[in-house]
N, C-alpha and C positions, 0 to 999 in steps of 0.2 A: 060367063066368060067375057062378055062385052063390058061388064062393069069393071072387071079387073083391068082390061085394056084402057078404059077411060081413066081409071085411077092412075095407071102407069104414065099416061100422057100428061095428066095434071102434075104429077111429081116432076116429070122431066121439064115441063114449062116453068115450074117454080124454081128448079135449080138453074135453068138458063137465066131467069130474071135475077137470081142472086149473083151469078157471074157477070152479068151486064151492068148491074147497079154500081159496083165499085168503079168500073170504067167510066160510067156516066158521072159519078161523083168526082172522080179525078179530073175529068174534063171541066166540070163546073168549077172545081177548086183552082185549076190552072187559069181558066178564064177570069176567075175572080181576082187572082194575084195580078195578072196583067192589067186588069181594070183598075185595081188599087194603085199600081205603079203609074199608070197613065194619068190617073186623077191627080197624083202628087208629083207630076213631072216638073212643074215649076219649082217646087220645093227641092226636088232632087237636083235640078240644074243650079239652083242658087247655092246649095251647100257644096256641090262639086266645083263651082266657080270660085267659091271662097277658098277651098283647099288648093285649087290650081294656082290662084294668085299667091297664096301663102307659100306654096312650095317654090314658086318662081322667086319670090323675095328671099326665101331662105337660101336657095341655091346661089343667087347672086351675091349674098352676103358672105358666103364662104370664101376664104382666100385661096388662091392657087397654090398647089403643092407641087414640088419638083423632086424627082427621085434620081439620085446619082448612084451608080453601082459599079463594082469592080469584080472581075472574074479572077479567082485565085486557084492555084494548084498546090496541093500539099507537097512540101519539099521532100524529096526522096533522100532520106538520111537515116542510117541506123544509129549513128552517133554512139558507137561502141556497144549497142545492144546485141549485135550478132556475135561480137567477141566475147561478151559476158556469157552468152548462151553456150558458146563452145567451151569456155572455161568451166562452166557449171557441169558440163558433161564429162570433162576430163579430170577435173580436180575437185569436184564437189565434196568428196569424202575427206580429203585433206583439209579443205577450207573449213569444214564443219568442226574439225579437231581444234582449229584455232578460234572457233567461235564466230565464224563468218558465214553468212547465208548468201550464196551466189544466185539463188533464185533459179533461173532457167525456164520459168514459165512464160506464158505470153505476156508481153509488156503492154502498157497502156497506150492506146492510139493517141499519138501526140496531136494529130489534127483535131480529133474530137475533143481532146482536153483543151486545146487552144480555143475552140469554139465556145466551150462552156466557160472558160476564163473570160472570154470576150463579153459574155452575157452576165457575168457575175456582178454583184453590187460593189465588191472591192475594186475591181478593175474600172468599172464605170465611174465610181466616185473619184478615183485617182485621175482618170482621163479628164473629167470635168474640171477638177481643180487645177490640174497641170496646165491646161490650155485656156482656162478662164472662160468657159463657154456657158456658164449658168444663165446670164442674161439672154443670150441667143436661144437658150432652151426653154426658159420659163417665162420670159417677159417679152418675147418678140411680138411686134405688132404688124409691121408692114415692110415690104421690100419694094423699092422704087426701081423699075427696070431701066429707066432712061439714064440715070447716073449711078446705078448700082449702090444706092445708099439704103440704110435700114433705119427703122424707128422702133421705139419700145413703148409699151403701155405705161403711160405716166402714172397710172394708179397702182402700178406694181413696182416700177423701177425708175429712179431719177438718174438719168444719164449724166447730168451736169455734175452731180456730187458722187456718182457711183454708189448710191445707197438704195437699199430695198425699202419701199414705203407701203407695201401692201398691208391691208388690215386683215388679220386672222385671229382666231381664238386659240388659246392654249390647248394642246402643247406645241402648236405650230408657232413659228417666229416669222417676222417680216422677211428675213432671208430664207429661201427654201432650204430644207434639209437635204442631205444626200439621198435619203430614202425617197423623198418626193421627186428629186431629180432622176433617180434611177427608174422610178415608175414611169415618168414622162419620156425618158430616153428609150425605154423598152418599146414604146409605141411607134417610134420613128425608125428604129434600126431593125434590119432583117438579115438573118444569116441562113442560107439554104444550101444543102449539100445534094449534089446529083449522085444517087446511089450507083448508077451505072459507070459513070466516068470518074467519080470521086472529086469532081471540081466543086469549089465553094464560091457562092455568089454572095457578096456583102453589099448591102445597099442602105442608104440613109435618105429619108424623106424630110424635106424642110421647105419653108416658104421662100427661102433664098436659094437658088440653084448653086451659087458660089459657096455658100455655107455647107450645103449638102456634099458637094465635091470635096471640099477641104476636110470635112469630118471623116469621110471614107478613107482618104489618103492617110490621115493621122491615125485612124484606127488600125489600118494595116501595119503602119510603121511601129505603133506602140505595142501591138500584140506580138510582133516578131521580137521586139526588144524585151518584152516581159518574159516570154518563154525562154529566150536566150539567157537572161539573167537568172532565171530559176534553175536551169540546167547547169550553168557555171557554178552557182552557189552550192548545188547538190554535189557536183563533181569535186569541188574544192573541199567540202566537208568530208566526203568519202575518202579523198586522198589523205587528209590529216588522220582519219581513223585508221587507214591501212598502214600508214607510216608508224603509228603507235603500236600496231600489232606486229610489225616487223621487228621493232625493238624488243618485244616481249618474247619472241620465239627464237630457238636455236636450230630448228629443223630446216634443213636446206630446201626440201621439196615444198614445204609450206611457204618459205620465203620466196621461192620461184613463183608460186601462185599469186602471192601478194604483190610482187613486182609487176606481174602481168596485169593485175587489176589496176594498179597505179597507172600503167601504160594506157589502159583503156580510158581511164578518167582524163588523162592528159590529152588523148585524142578528142574527147568530148569538148574540153576547154578550147583546144586549138580550132576545132571545127566551128565553134561558136564565135570565136574572134575573127575568123576570116570570112564569114558568111553573113551578109546583112539580112537577106531574106531567109530567115532561119527556119520558120515553120511554113510560111506561105510564099509562093512565088507569084508575082503579079503577071497574069497572062494578058488581061485587058484592063488597063488602068481606068480609074474613075474620070469622067468628063463632066463638064458643066452642061446639064440638060437644057435643051432649047425648048422643049415642049413640056407642058405640065402633065403630071401624072394623076391629078385630081383637083377638085372634086368632079364627079361625073354629073354635071348639072342637068343634062337632058334626062338622065335616068331618074334623078331626084324629082324632077317635074312630073314625069310620067307616073311614077309610083305614088306621088302625093295626090295627083288627080284621080288615079284609080282608087286610092284609099277613101277619098272624099265621096266618090260615086257609090262605092259599096256601103259606106256608113250611111249615106243619105237614103238609099233603098231600104236598109234595115230599119232606120227610124220611121220611114213611111209605113212599112208593114207592121211594125210593133205598135205604132199609134193606132192603126186601123183595127187590129185584132183586139187590142186592149179596150178600145171604144165599143167594139162589137160585143164583147163579153159583158160590159156594163149595161 
């Protein structure tokens, strides 16, 4: 009996040693890591200092950016959409006899359509060419706050001759293409919609606060004009089509429907002619920003220093364990 008890105690002591050894090993490993890091502290400090100085130089070399923004509200206008829906319910059958589809379903959200048009390559290209802003977009170098003057990168654009002199490889040309311009323009423009209120915030970020404010105002003006022209052209084309259908039919009821449709198109054209803010109403116009929006130089310096410190610690540990295995 005593032998069995002694054997049980020995087994218990052996198991306790097994549970204690990993803890001791972990403590030894942790002390070893701290010891290795402490021995390589000057190496870590040196690398961290290099990264800190580099991040400071990089942060200071970045130009100030200014963001100008406007708050817009969607214009409340059915522009004949409600009338067309009513006609579709009343005279849809008669109109189909004349080969006309009145629809009657939910129309496209003009606000969302205007936002997508604003972001499109076609609108952006037309905007850049219309206002001749390609140098300010692709070759801008510096803005002088004291006298509000701008300068351009001489390796890209020669302001004296108004020529592009950048050196590029085919298929690119010295003068940037509209695809390049659209890609760059997409980086500095922002359009955000508040889902609760429906308000739209349009902003442009540029090195010159005056350029940023000017572009926001021009964008609001041009998108209203663009959407107005699209609706007027569509209404005019629809009117011509309806007039041709009137000439082809002798049924009085169908002619009544067609005349009402022409009346709705005339309302659309009239509405477009009398309203300047066709799609977006300006609630808070764009201003020349007084404070920069970026870069966040303090954050760049902190992140750069932290990255250098972590990299230095990793290098010290890797060098130690690789040498230990050898």
